[in-house]
Every structure is written in C-alpha cells, then in structure tokens.
C-alpha positions in Angstrom: 0.0 0.0 0.0 1.4 3.4 -0.9 0.2 6.8 -1.8 1.1 6.1 -5.4 -1.0 3.1 -6.3 1.0 2.4 -9.5 4.2 2.1 -7.5 2.5 -0.1 -4.9 1.1 -2.3 -7.7 4.5 -2.5 -9.3 6.0 -3.6 -6.0 3.3 -6.2 -5.5 3.9 -7.6 -9.0 7.7 -7.7 -8.3 7.0 -9.6 -5.1 4.6 -12.0 -6.8 3.2 -14.9 -4.8 0.1 -13.7 -3.0 1.1 -10.0 -2.7 -1.8 -7.6 -3.1 -2.2 -3.8 -3.0 -4.8 -1.9 -1.1 -6.3 1.5 -1.4 -4.6 4.3 0.6 -6.7 4.9 3.7 -8.3 1.5 3.9 -7.5 -1.1 6.6 -4.6 -3.3 5.4 -6.0 -6.8 4.7 -3.0 -9.0 4.9 -1.2 -10.5 7.9 2.1 -9.0 6.5 2.0 -5.3 5.6 4.8 -4.0 3.5 5.1 -0.2 3.9 6.3 1.2 0.5 6.8 4.9 1.3 9.8 7.2 1.4 11.3 7.1 4.9 9.8 10.5 6.0 6.3 9.2 5.4 6.6 5.8 7.1 6.1 6.8 10.8 3.2 9.2 10.0 1.5 6.4 8.0 1.9 3.9 10.8 0.4 6.5 13.2 -2.4 7.2 10.8 -3.4 3.5 10.5 -3.0 3.0 14.3 -5.0 0.1 15.6 -5.8 -1.2 12.1 -2.2 -2.6 12.2 -2.8 -4.4 15.5 -1.6 -8.0 15.3 0.0 -7.6 11.9 3.7 -7.9 10.8 4.9 -4.6 9.5 7.7 -4.9 7.0 9.6 -1.6 6.8 11.7 -1.3 3.6 12.8 2.4 3.5 16.3 3.9 3.5 16.6 7.3 5.2 19.3 8.7 3.0 20.6 12.2 3.6 20.4 14.8 0.7 23.7 13.7 -0.8 23.0 9.9 -0.5 26.2 9.3 1.4 24.8 9.0 4.9 21.7 8.5 6.9 19.2 11.4 7.5 18.8 10.5 11.2 21.4 10.7 13.9 22.3 8.1 16.4 21.8 4.4 16.4 18.1 4.3 15.5 16.4 3.3 12.4 13.1 4.0 10.7 12.0 0.4 11.7 12.7 1.2 15.3 10.7 4.4 15.1 7.9 2.4 13.4 7.9 0.0 16.4 7.4 2.9 18.8 4.5 4.2 16.7 2.8 0.9 15.9 0.3 -0.8 18.2 2.0 -3.0 20.9 0.6 -6.2 19.3 2.2 -5.4 15.9 5.6 -6.7 15.0 8.2 -4.8 12.9 10.7 -6.4 10.6 13.2 -4.5 8.5 13.8 -6.1 5.1 14.3 -5.5 1.3 16.0 -2.2 1.9 19.4 -3.3 0.4 18.0 -4.5 -2.9 17.3 -2.3 -5.9 13.8 -3.0 -7.2 14.7 -4.1 -10.7 17.4 -6.5 -9.3 14.6 -8.1 -7.2 12.4 -8.4 -10.3 15.1 -10.0 -12.4 17.4 -11.8 -10.0 17.5 -13.9 -6.8 19.2 -11.7 -4.3 19.7 -12.3 -0.6 17.2 -10.5 1.6 18.6 -9.3 4.9 16.1 -9.0 7.7 16.1 -7.7 11.3 13.4 -7.9 14.0 12.7 -8.7 17.6 9.8 -11.1 17.2 10.9 -14.6 16.1 7.5 -15.6 14.9 7.1 -12.4 12.8 10.6 -13.0 11.3 9.6 -16.6 10.5 6.5 -15.3 8.6 8.6 -12.9 6.7 11.2 -15.5 6.0 8.6 -17.8 4.6 7.2 -15.0 2.4 10.7 -14.2 1.1 11.3 -17.9 0.4 8.0 -18.1 -1.5 9.4 -15.5 -3.8 12.4 -17.8 -4.5 14.7 -15.5 -2.5 17.0 -16.3 0.4 16.3 -14.6 3.7 19.2 -13.9 6.0 18.5 -12.9 9.6 21.0 -10.3 10.9 19.5 -10.2 14.4 17.2 -8.0 16.5 15.5 -4.8 15.4 18.5 -2.7 16.5 20.3 -4.2 13.6 17.9 -2.3 11.3 20.2 0.7 11.8 23.0 -1.2 10.2 20.8 -2.5 7.4 20.0 1.2 6.6 23.8 1.8 6.6 24.2 -1.1 4.1 21.6 0.7 1.9 24.0 3.7 1.9 26.9 1.3 1.0 24.9 -0.1 -1.9 24.2 3.4 -3.3 28.0 4.2 -2.9 28.9 1.1 -4.8 26.3 1.9 -7.5 27.8 5.4 -7.8 31.5 4.6 -7.5 32.7 1.0 -7.2 30.3 -0.9 -9.4 29.1 2.0 -11.5 25.6 0.8 -12.0 22.5 -0.5 -10.2 22.6 -4.0 -11.6 23.9 -5.8 -8.5 22.8 -6.8 -4.9 24.7 -7.2 -1.7 24.9 -10.9 -0.9 26.6 -13.5 1.2 29.0 -16.1 -0.4 29.4 -19.2 1.7 32.6 -21.1 1.3 32.3 -24.9 0.8 33.0 -27.0 3.9 36.4 -28.5 3.9 
C-alpha cells in the first residue's frame, strides 16, 4: 500500500506470490503489511493507521538517506524500523527487510534479503514469504540491527555510484564450501 497506487502495484507484482495492494486509507487486509513509502512518510502512515495494524507484521523497507545519499538522514543508532515499532500498536511486530535491494534486481534476479526484527514468529513469517518469492532470507538479528541495514543501503548506493558504477547488483553472502 502506498500513496502512489501504481508504485504499490509494481512492488506487489515484483514480489509475486500472494502479494496484493490496497487503497490508501483503507485497513490493510494481509497479515504482513509492507510499507512502501519514502522514509519520512513511514512513521506518520503507521500513526495514521494505528489500531488497524494491531496483530500484523509490518515490513519496513525504506532507506533514510541524507540529501547527498552518502549517509543517513537520522542521527544516532536508531532506524526507521525502530521508530515504526514505537508508533505501531503493541501487538504489531516490525521487521526491516528488502532495503538493500534495488527493485529491478529483485524483479530479475534472486538476491539475498537481509532481515532484522525482535519477534521470532514475525521473522519466520517474513522469511517464509521471502522464500515463497524464490529468494534467500538472511537474519541479521534484532531490530536494533535495522540501523546497520540502513547503513548497508548507503553502502549499496555508494557502490552503485562509484565501485560498481551501475544499479545491476545486490549485496549478498557467499558461503565457502565445507572442507
């Protein structure tokens, strides 16, 4: 669900599986709600929906880049996902995911999806959803790790602009074969 229905629809198509879109302002229907907004609109939207998000898993995907895209817009060791957890109903669970992947890479490739969250059951639901898309979820730890996932988003943009020189890549983990 997003203010721009076409972008929300594009994201739902990219996610495939049973992803659907909703109308802005209506109660989210699914058990997992992916918030597809720019970072500065995420917490206000969560506050606006309030109790309609009770019991749901909220997947926060934004990157709070500064104006030059070489750092985070917020200070300190917080994250948009942590701020969402403060604004959401107590029975909602927040998971940070998908923020290190450029959309077209997710549509065309099979990148790793890093996730962070405090609720093991919520993370298991998000992991199952990610696996249903043919992607590999990788748990980085509790919700405090969302700050570092946002930093990884900055690293991805830096690589796109300097090291790699394009957006046709994803951060991933390469596991060495057992000896």
